[in-house]
C-alpha positions as CSV (number, residue, x, y, z in Angstrom):
1,M,93.6,100.0,81.7
2,T,90.9,98.6,84.0
3,V,92.0,96.0,86.5
4,Q,89.3,93.8,88.0
5,I,89.9,93.2,91.7
6,P,89.3,89.7,93.1
7,S,85.9,88.9,94.6
8,G,86.1,88.3,98.3
9,L,85.6,89.5,101.9
10,Y,87.8,92.4,102.9
11,A,88.5,94.6,105.9
12,I,89.9,97.4,103.8
13,K,89.3,101.1,103.4
14,D,87.6,101.0,100.0
15,E,87.7,99.2,96.7
16,T,90.4,101.4,95.2
17,H,92.9,99.9,97.7
18,I,92.2,96.3,96.9
19,C,94.9,94.5,95.0
20,V,95.9,90.9,94.1
21,P,98.0,89.6,97.0
22,Q,101.4,88.3,95.9
23,A,102.7,85.2,97.7
24,S,106.3,86.3,96.9
25,S,105.9,89.5,98.8
26,Y,106.7,87.7,102.1
27,P,109.4,85.1,101.4
28,L,110.1,82.2,103.7
29,L,113.1,82.7,105.8
30,S,115.5,80.0,107.1
31,R,115.5,79.1,110.7
32,E,118.9,80.8,111.2
33,E,117.7,84.0,109.5
34,M,114.6,84.0,111.7
35,Q,116.6,83.4,114.9
36,R,119.0,86.3,114.2
37,L,116.3,88.8,113.1
38,N,119.1,91.1,112.1
39,N,116.9,93.0,109.6
40,F,114.2,93.7,112.2
41,R,116.3,94.9,115.2
42,S,117.1,98.6,115.7
43,P,120.9,99.3,115.7
44,E,120.4,101.8,118.5
45,N,118.1,99.5,120.5
46,P,118.9,95.9,119.6
47,A,116.5,94.6,122.3
48,I,113.4,96.0,120.4
49,L,111.9,94.2,117.4
50,E,110.8,96.7,114.7
51,L,108.3,95.2,112.4
52,S,106.9,97.1,109.3
53,I,103.3,96.3,108.3
54,D,103.2,98.1,105.0
55,G,100.8,97.7,102.1
56,Y,98.2,95.1,101.5
57,I,97.5,92.6,104.4
58,S,97.1,89.1,103.2
59,P,97.2,85.6,104.9
60,Y,100.8,85.4,103.6
61,A,101.7,88.6,105.4
62,I,100.0,87.5,108.6
63,N,101.8,84.1,108.6
64,Y,105.1,86.1,108.1
65,Y,104.4,88.5,111.0
66,T,103.4,85.6,113.3
67,R,106.6,83.7,112.6
68,V,108.8,86.7,113.3
69,L,106.9,87.5,116.5
70,E,107.1,83.9,117.7
71,I,110.9,83.9,117.3
72,A,111.1,87.4,119.1
73,Q,108.9,86.0,121.9
74,K,111.5,83.3,122.6
75,A,114.5,85.6,122.2
76,P,115.6,86.7,125.7
77,D,117.4,89.8,124.4
78,I,114.2,91.2,122.7
79,K,112.1,93.1,125.3
80,G,109.2,94.3,123.1
81,A,108.1,95.2,119.6
82,L,107.3,98.4,117.6
83,F,104.9,98.1,114.7
84,E,105.2,100.7,112.0
85,I,101.9,100.4,110.2
86,K,101.0,102.0,106.9
87,T,98.1,100.2,105.2
88,A,94.6,100.5,103.8
89,G,93.8,97.0,105.1
90,G,93.3,93.7,103.3
91,M,91.7,90.3,103.6
92,V,89.8,89.1,106.6
93,D,91.4,85.7,106.5
94,Q,93.3,84.7,109.6
95,L,92.8,88.1,111.3
96,V,90.9,86.6,114.2
97,A,93.7,84.2,115.0
98,F,96.4,86.8,114.6
99,A,94.5,89.2,116.8
100,D,94.2,86.6,119.5
101,F,98.0,85.9,119.2
102,L,98.8,89.6,119.6
103,Y,96.3,90.2,122.5
104,K,98.1,87.4,124.5
105,Y,101.6,88.3,123.4
106,P,103.7,88.5,126.6
107,K,106.0,91.3,125.6
108,P,104.8,95.0,125.0
109,I,103.9,96.1,121.5
110,V,103.4,99.7,120.5
111,T,102.0,100.7,117.2
112,H,103.2,103.9,115.4
113,T,101.2,104.9,112.3
114,S,100.4,107.6,109.8
115,Y,98.0,105.4,107.9
116,C,96.2,102.6,109.7
117,C,92.9,101.5,108.2
118,S,90.5,98.5,108.5
119,A,92.5,95.3,108.8
120,G,95.5,97.4,109.8
121,Y,93.5,98.8,112.6
122,W,92.2,95.4,113.6
123,I,95.8,94.5,114.2
124,A,96.8,97.7,115.9
125,S,93.9,97.6,118.3
126,Q,95.3,94.5,119.8
127,T,98.7,96.1,120.7
128,N,99.3,97.9,124.0
129,E,99.3,101.4,122.7
130,I,98.7,103.3,119.4
131,M,100.7,106.4,118.6
132,A,99.5,108.6,115.7
133,E,102.1,110.5,113.6
134,P,101.5,114.2,114.3
135,Q,100.8,115.4,110.7
136,S,97.8,116.6,108.8
137,S,97.7,113.6,106.5
138,T,97.5,110.9,109.2
139,E,94.5,108.7,108.7
140,I,93.2,106.1,111.1
141,G,90.1,103.9,111.4
142,S,87.8,102.6,108.6
143,I,86.3,99.9,110.9
144,G,84.1,97.9,108.7
145,T,84.0,95.1,106.1
146,I,83.0,94.8,102.5
147,Y,82.4,91.9,100.1
148,V,83.2,92.4,96.4
149,H,81.2,90.5,93.8
150,Y,81.1,91.1,90.0
151,D,77.9,90.5,88.1
152,Q,78.8,90.9,84.4
153,S,75.7,89.1,83.1
154,A,74.2,92.4,81.7
155,S,77.4,93.2,79.9
156,Y,77.6,89.7,78.3
157,E,74.0,90.0,77.2
158,K,74.6,93.4,75.7
159,Q,77.6,92.0,73.8
160,G,75.5,89.1,72.5
161,V,77.4,86.6,74.6
162,K,75.4,83.6,75.9
163,V,76.9,81.6,78.8
164,H,75.7,78.1,79.2
165,V,76.3,76.4,82.6
166,F,75.8,72.7,83.0
167,R,75.6,71.4,86.5
168,S,75.5,67.8,87.7
169,E,72.1,66.7,88.9
170,G,71.3,67.8,92.4
171,S,74.2,70.3,92.5
172,T,71.9,73.2,92.1
173,R,74.3,75.7,93.8
174,K,77.5,74.4,92.3
175,G,79.5,77.4,91.1
176,V,76.9,79.9,92.4
177,P,77.4,82.8,92.5
178,N,79.6,83.7,89.6
179,S,80.2,86.7,87.4
180,Y,78.4,85.4,84.3
181,E,75.0,84.6,85.7
182,P,72.7,87.2,87.5
183,L,73.3,87.4,91.2
184,D,70.5,85.5,92.9
185,Q,68.8,86.8,96.1
186,E,70.0,83.8,98.2
187,S,73.6,84.6,97.3
188,A,73.1,88.3,98.0
189,N,71.7,87.4,101.4
190,R,74.7,85.2,102.1
191,F,77.1,87.9,101.1
192,Q,75.4,90.4,103.4
193,A,75.4,87.9,106.3
194,R,79.1,87.3,105.9
195,V,79.9,91.0,105.8
196,N,77.8,91.6,109.0
197,A,79.4,88.6,110.8
198,A,82.9,89.7,109.9
199,N,82.2,93.3,111.0
200,A,80.7,92.0,114.3
201,E,84.0,90.2,114.9
202,F,86.0,93.3,113.9
203,K,84.1,95.5,116.4
204,A,84.3,93.0,119.2
205,Y,88.0,92.7,118.8
206,V,88.4,96.5,118.8
207,R,86.3,96.7,121.9
208,R,88.4,94.1,123.6
209,G,91.7,95.7,122.6
210,R,90.8,99.3,123.2
211,G,88.2,98.9,126.0
212,M,87.1,102.1,127.7
213,R,89.6,104.1,125.6
214,I,86.9,104.2,122.8
215,K,85.1,107.5,123.5
216,S,82.7,107.8,120.6
217,D,80.3,105.6,118.5
218,A,81.5,107.5,115.5
219,V,84.4,105.0,115.2
220,W,82.0,102.3,114.1
221,S,80.8,104.2,111.0
222,G,83.6,103.1,108.8
223,D,85.0,106.6,108.6
224,T,88.6,107.6,109.1
225,F,90.1,110.2,111.5
226,D,93.2,112.4,111.5
227,A,95.7,112.4,114.3
228,D,93.9,114.8,116.6
229,A,90.5,113.2,116.0
230,S,91.9,109.7,116.4
231,V,93.1,110.6,119.9
232,A,89.9,112.4,120.7
233,V,87.6,109.4,119.8
234,G,90.0,106.9,121.3
235,L,91.4,105.1,118.2
236,A,94.8,106.3,119.2
237,D,96.3,106.9,122.7
238,R,98.4,110.0,121.7
239,K,100.3,111.7,119.0
240,G,104.0,111.0,118.6
241,T,106.8,110.4,116.2
242,Y,108.5,107.1,115.4
243,A,111.3,107.8,117.8
244,Q,108.9,108.6,120.6
245,A,107.0,105.3,119.9
246,L,110.3,103.4,120.1
247,Q,111.0,105.0,123.5
248,R,107.6,104.1,124.7
249,V,108.2,100.4,123.9
250,I,111.4,100.6,126.0
251,Q,109.5,102.3,128.9
252,L,106.8,99.6,128.8
253,S,109.4,96.8,128.6
254,D,111.1,98.1,131.8
255,K,107.9,98.0,133.9
């Protein structure tokens, strides 16, 4: 079965990882539940918020992460946060605001990851440190953006399907572009401009978050790197396990 992925602007590893975001994936929590945060605190270290960023990153997910972190920021018994990230990325929407929120976050945040690509790395780059899981399958990077558009006009023509579009007078670009009319050059140029602008933001935020720790221009190619290479090029600070990352948050919170 072929599933058509939605058109749109993404910070994601590749098209095979794009899926339709589900609003119900991140349910609204009551104020009491948010204040307790019982599901996010480590039993061994109750003063550390552990937040899983797993799967497709959507605006729903970002709103959810923000709410949890805002409560944790105000909780005097929470000293810092550990992000466990495993994602190919997701939509660009709201990433800039969330990155700014993380960059200014007053408590230390450490990222631990075995798979942190595109929008996931955009987020991770704004945390204090990134620790790569020491295993051969670890994959980090994919700094870049893509825009997906479907032009099915040739397929319709081959099937003998004629699509008639009636636009109100003067609304020459109403509903343009779409999947049933050929992609016009103006729209193609706009898509490319949006991709370039989003990628410029992405790179600027990574540079801000990682600073002089980035050691190679290879990171800007959109490629991904294993654990050793990620440390070598500066995408990650060191290799380490989840337990080691948790201890690092505790160390930073005690400074």
